[in-house]
C-alpha positions as CSV (number, residue, x, y, z in Angstrom):
1,M,-262.4,162.4,17.1
2,A,-263.7,159.1,17.1
3,E,-261.1,156.2,17.1
4,K,-259.8,154.0,13.4
5,P,-261.4,150.9,13.7
6,F,-259.6,147.8,13.3
7,K,-260.8,145.1,10.2
8,S,-259.4,142.1,9.1
9,G,-260.6,139.8,6.2
10,F,-259.8,137.4,3.0
11,V,-258.9,139.2,-0.3
12,G,-258.5,136.7,-3.0
13,I,-256.0,137.7,-6.0
14,I,-257.4,136.4,-9.4
15,G,-256.5,136.8,-12.9
16,R,-255.8,134.6,-15.8
17,P,-251.8,132.7,-15.9
18,N,-248.8,135.3,-15.8
19,V,-250.5,138.6,-15.0
20,G,-248.5,139.5,-11.7
21,K,-250.7,137.8,-8.7
22,S,-247.4,136.5,-7.2
23,T,-245.5,139.1,-7.8
24,L,-248.4,141.5,-6.2
25,L,-248.4,139.0,-3.1
26,N,-245.1,139.4,-2.4
27,T,-245.1,143.2,-2.5
28,F,-247.8,143.6,-0.1
29,L,-245.7,141.6,2.2
30,G,-242.5,143.3,1.3
31,E,-241.4,139.7,1.4
32,K,-241.0,136.8,-1.3
33,I,-243.4,133.8,-0.4
34,A,-244.5,133.2,-3.2
35,I,-242.1,132.3,-6.7
36,T,-242.2,134.2,-9.5
37,T,-240.9,133.6,-12.9
38,P,-242.1,134.7,-16.5
39,K,-243.3,131.4,-17.5
40,P,-247.2,131.1,-17.5
41,Q,-248.5,129.1,-14.6
42,T,-245.8,128.9,-12.5
43,T,-248.2,129.2,-9.6
44,R,-250.3,125.5,-8.7
45,N,-251.4,126.4,-5.4
46,R,-253.3,128.8,-3.4
47,I,-250.9,130.5,-1.4
48,L,-252.1,132.6,1.6
49,G,-250.2,135.4,3.0
50,I,-250.6,137.7,5.7
51,M,-250.2,141.8,5.6
52,N,-250.5,143.6,9.1
53,T,-251.2,147.3,9.7
54,D,-251.6,149.5,12.6
55,S,-255.5,149.6,11.6
56,G,-256.3,146.0,9.9
57,Q,-254.9,142.8,8.9
58,F,-255.1,141.3,5.4
59,V,-255.1,138.3,4.4
60,F,-254.4,137.5,0.8
61,L,-254.8,134.8,-1.5
62,D,-252.6,134.1,-4.4
63,T,-254.4,131.7,-7.1
64,P,-252.9,129.9,-10.4
65,G,-253.9,131.5,-13.3
66,I,-257.3,130.9,-14.6
67,H,-257.2,129.5,-18.1
68,R,-259.3,126.5,-19.9
69,A,-257.5,124.0,-18.8
70,K,-257.7,120.6,-20.4
71,T,-255.3,118.3,-17.9
72,P,-256.0,116.7,-14.6
73,L,-253.3,119.1,-13.0
74,N,-254.7,122.4,-14.6
75,L,-258.2,121.8,-14.1
76,L,-257.3,121.1,-10.3
77,M,-255.4,124.7,-10.5
78,V,-258.4,126.2,-11.7
79,K,-260.4,124.6,-9.3
80,S,-258.3,126.2,-6.7
81,A,-258.6,129.6,-8.0
82,M,-262.4,129.7,-7.9
83,E,-262.8,128.2,-4.7
84,T,-261.6,131.7,-3.4
85,Y,-264.8,133.1,-5.1
86,G,-266.8,131.8,-1.8
87,E,-264.2,132.5,0.6
88,A,-262.6,136.0,0.1
89,D,-264.6,139.1,1.4
90,V,-262.9,141.1,-1.6
91,L,-261.7,140.3,-4.7
92,L,-258.5,141.2,-6.8
93,L,-259.0,140.8,-10.6
94,L,-255.2,141.4,-11.9
95,V,-255.1,142.2,-15.9
96,E,-252.3,143.0,-17.9
97,A,-252.0,147.2,-19.1
98,D,-249.7,145.9,-22.1
99,R,-252.3,142.8,-23.3
100,G,-255.7,144.7,-23.5
101,L,-258.3,142.7,-23.1
102,H,-257.3,138.6,-23.5
103,D,-259.6,135.2,-24.3
104,E,-259.2,134.3,-20.9
105,D,-260.0,138.2,-19.1
106,S,-263.5,137.1,-20.7
107,L,-263.7,133.8,-19.2
108,I,-262.6,135.0,-15.7
109,L,-265.3,138.0,-15.8
110,E,-268.2,135.3,-16.8
111,S,-267.3,133.5,-14.1
112,L,-267.4,136.6,-11.7
113,M,-271.2,137.2,-12.6
114,A,-272.9,135.5,-10.0
115,I,-270.8,136.8,-7.0
116,K,-271.8,139.4,-4.6
117,I,-269.2,140.6,-3.4
118,P,-267.0,143.3,-4.2
119,V,-264.5,142.8,-7.0
120,I,-261.6,145.3,-7.7
121,L,-260.3,145.9,-10.9
122,V,-255.9,146.0,-11.4
123,I,-254.7,147.0,-14.0
124,N,-250.7,145.2,-14.0
125,K,-248.1,146.6,-15.8
126,I,-248.3,150.2,-16.1
127,D,-245.6,150.7,-16.4
128,L,-244.9,149.4,-19.6
129,V,-247.1,151.4,-21.4
130,K,-248.2,155.0,-21.9
131,K,-251.3,157.1,-20.5
132,E,-252.5,157.1,-24.0
133,T,-253.2,153.1,-23.8
134,L,-254.7,152.8,-20.5
135,L,-257.5,155.0,-20.8
136,P,-259.2,152.9,-23.3
137,L,-258.6,149.6,-21.7
138,I,-260.0,151.0,-18.8
139,D,-263.4,152.5,-20.7
140,T,-263.2,148.4,-22.5
141,F,-263.3,146.7,-18.7
142,K,-265.9,149.5,-17.6
143,D,-268.2,148.1,-19.9
144,L,-267.6,144.6,-19.5
145,Y,-268.8,144.5,-15.2
146,A,-269.7,146.6,-12.4
147,F,-266.5,147.1,-10.8
148,E,-266.2,148.6,-7.3
149,E,-263.1,150.3,-8.2
150,I,-260.5,150.5,-11.3
151,I,-256.9,150.9,-9.9
152,P,-254.0,150.6,-12.5
153,I,-250.4,149.5,-10.7
154,S,-247.4,148.3,-10.9
155,A,-246.4,145.4,-9.1
156,T,-242.6,145.3,-9.3
157,R,-242.4,149.1,-9.1
158,G,-244.9,149.5,-6.3
159,F,-246.8,152.0,-8.1
160,G,-250.4,151.9,-6.9
161,V,-250.0,149.5,-4.2
162,D,-250.9,152.0,-1.1
163,R,-253.8,153.4,-3.0
164,L,-254.6,149.5,-3.3
165,T,-254.5,148.7,0.0
166,D,-256.7,152.2,1.0
167,I,-259.1,150.4,-0.5
168,L,-258.8,147.3,0.5
169,W,-259.1,148.6,4.0
170,R,-262.1,150.6,3.7
171,L,-264.0,147.7,2.3
172,L,-263.0,144.8,4.4
173,P,-265.1,144.3,7.8
174,E,-264.4,145.3,11.0
175,G,-263.2,142.4,13.0
176,P,-260.4,141.1,15.2
177,K,-256.8,139.7,13.8
178,L,-257.6,136.2,12.4
179,F,-253.7,135.3,12.7
180,P,-251.1,135.8,15.2
181,D,-248.7,139.1,14.5
182,D,-245.9,137.2,13.9
183,M,-247.3,134.7,11.0
184,I,-246.5,135.2,7.6
185,T,-248.5,132.5,5.4
186,D,-249.9,129.6,7.0
187,R,-247.8,127.5,4.1
188,T,-245.2,124.7,5.9
189,E,-241.3,125.4,6.0
190,R,-241.2,122.2,3.5
191,F,-243.6,123.8,1.1
192,I,-241.3,127.1,1.0
193,A,-238.5,124.8,0.4
194,A,-240.0,123.1,-2.1
195,E,-241.4,125.9,-4.2
196,I,-237.6,127.8,-4.0
197,I,-236.7,124.5,-5.8
198,R,-239.3,124.4,-8.2
199,E,-238.7,128.1,-9.1
200,K,-235.5,127.3,-10.3
201,I,-236.1,124.6,-12.1
202,F,-238.7,127.2,-13.9
203,L,-236.0,129.3,-14.7
204,L,-233.5,127.2,-15.5
205,T,-235.2,124.6,-18.0
206,R,-237.1,124.9,-21.1
207,Q,-240.2,123.5,-23.4
208,E,-242.2,121.6,-21.4
209,I,-239.6,120.5,-18.3
210,P,-241.1,123.2,-15.9
211,Y,-244.6,121.6,-16.4
212,A,-243.5,118.5,-16.0
213,T,-241.8,118.4,-12.6
214,A,-242.9,118.6,-9.1
215,V,-240.6,119.1,-6.4
216,V,-240.9,117.1,-2.9
217,V,-239.7,117.7,0.4
218,E,-238.4,114.6,1.9
219,A,-236.2,115.7,4.7
220,F,-236.0,119.2,6.0
221,R,-234.0,119.0,9.7
222,E,-232.9,122.3,11.2
223,E,-230.4,122.3,14.2
224,E,-230.8,125.2,15.5
225,E,-227.6,125.7,18.0
226,R,-225.3,125.8,14.5
227,N,-227.8,127.8,12.6
228,F,-228.0,124.9,10.3
229,I,-230.9,123.1,7.8
230,R,-230.3,120.2,5.9
231,I,-232.4,119.3,3.1
232,E,-232.9,116.3,1.1
233,A,-235.7,116.8,-2.0
234,S,-236.8,115.3,-5.1
235,I,-237.7,116.3,-8.3
236,I,-239.9,114.5,-9.8
237,V,-240.7,114.3,-13.8
238,E,-242.7,111.9,-16.2
239,K,-240.7,110.1,-18.7
240,D,-237.0,109.4,-18.1
241,S,-235.7,111.5,-21.3
242,Q,-236.8,114.2,-19.2
243,K,-234.5,112.6,-15.9
244,G,-232.0,113.2,-18.3
245,I,-232.6,116.7,-18.9
246,V,-232.8,117.7,-15.3
247,I,-229.4,116.0,-14.5
248,G,-227.7,117.4,-17.3
249,K,-224.6,117.1,-18.5
250,K,-221.9,115.6,-15.7
251,G,-224.9,116.6,-13.6
252,A,-224.3,120.4,-14.4
253,M,-228.1,121.2,-14.8
254,L,-228.9,119.3,-11.4
255,K,-225.9,121.8,-9.9
256,D,-226.6,124.8,-11.1
257,I,-230.2,124.3,-9.9
258,G,-229.2,123.5,-6.2
259,R,-226.8,126.0,-6.2
260,Q,-229.6,128.6,-6.8
261,A,-232.3,127.5,-4.7
262,R,-229.7,127.2,-1.7
263,K,-229.0,130.8,-2.4
264,D,-232.8,131.7,-1.8
265,L,-233.3,128.7,1.2
266,E,-230.3,130.7,2.8
267,R,-231.7,134.1,2.2
268,F,-235.2,132.9,3.3
269,F,-234.5,131.1,6.7
270,N,-231.4,133.1,7.4
271,A,-229.6,130.5,8.1
272,R,-226.7,128.0,5.8
273,I,-228.4,125.8,4.1
274,Y,-227.1,122.1,3.3
275,L,-229.3,120.7,-0.3
276,E,-229.0,117.7,-1.6
277,L,-231.7,117.0,-4.9
278,F,-232.4,113.6,-6.9
279,V,-234.7,113.1,-9.6
280,K,-236.9,110.5,-10.0
281,V,-239.7,109.8,-12.9
282,R,-243.7,109.3,-11.8
283,K,-244.9,108.3,-15.2
284,D,-247.4,110.3,-16.3
285,W,-247.7,112.1,-12.9
286,T,-249.7,115.4,-13.8
287,H,-252.7,113.0,-15.3
288,D,-252.5,110.5,-12.9
289,E,-255.2,111.7,-9.4
290,R,-253.3,109.4,-7.8
291,L,-250.2,110.9,-7.8
292,L,-251.2,114.0,-8.1
293,R,-253.0,113.4,-4.5
294,E,-249.5,111.9,-3.2
295,L,-247.9,115.7,-4.7
296,G,-249.7,117.5,-2.5
297,Y,-252.3,118.7,-5.9
298,S,-255.2,117.1,-4.7
299,E,-258.8,118.7,-3.9
300,K,-259.2,120.2,-0.3
C-alpha cells in the first residue's frame, strides 16, 4: 500500500464581519490565538495560524471581515482580506446559516469571479437552525458560484470541522512543512498581548468606543527564572471624551479591562503577568494614514 503523501499549503478564511472566521481558526488550532467577540469587525489584522497533522501542515490565514468600507482603517482591513485571494491555495468562504444570503455575501462572491483556486463554501452556525432552513440556503448559494464543496459546520461546537479538514487535505498540494512543528503563528508575543487587551475593550465598552480604540504594547519584559512577564500597554482613543469612558468612574472600567486581560494573558503565556495600562488620545487616528501606519494598520 502506497504511503500517504505529505501536503502543505495556505488556506484563506474569508467572509463578511462576524460570521465566525476567528472562531473557526481557533477551533482548527485547538488554541485561542485570534480574539473573538459578538461585535462585528473585531479582527483588524490578518492572522496566520499553523495546524500540523501526520499527513499535512495547514497554514490558515484568518482575515478581517469584507464589507463596504468607507474609513481609511476599514479600507485597509478589506484590502488585507482580499490580498489573501492571491496567496492561498484554497479559500474558505464563511456564511451564516441563520442569516441567509446577505448583501455583503454577494459583494464577496462578485470579487471571487476572476480567481482560479478552489473555494469551499462553509455554512457556519448550523446549531442555530433547523435542517429545513439549511437546505434552501445551500440551493441558493449553489446557483451563485461554482464552489468546490459546500460544508455545513458549527465552529463553536466543532461539528463538521473534521470533514472540512479532510477536504482541505485533498485540495492542498504535495509539499514539505512550511513552518517548524512548534510554531503556531507568525505573530509576535506583543501582538498577541495587544489583541487580548483589545478583546476586553470590545467586550466591556459600548457604542463607538471599541472601534475608536487601538492597543500598543510599549514594554514586554520576560523574567524566565521567575516565570513572570511585565507588560505595559497603551490604549489609544480618538477623543478626550472616549478617554474618560475607557478609564471609567474612579478608574473602574480600566481596572476591569486590566483584570480580565491579565487572566487571559496568564492562560496564554502560562506565566504570572503584571499588566499596566495607560490611555492616550491620538486625535482621529482611524482617519490619519500616518497614525494608522504607526499603530500597525498600514499596507505591507
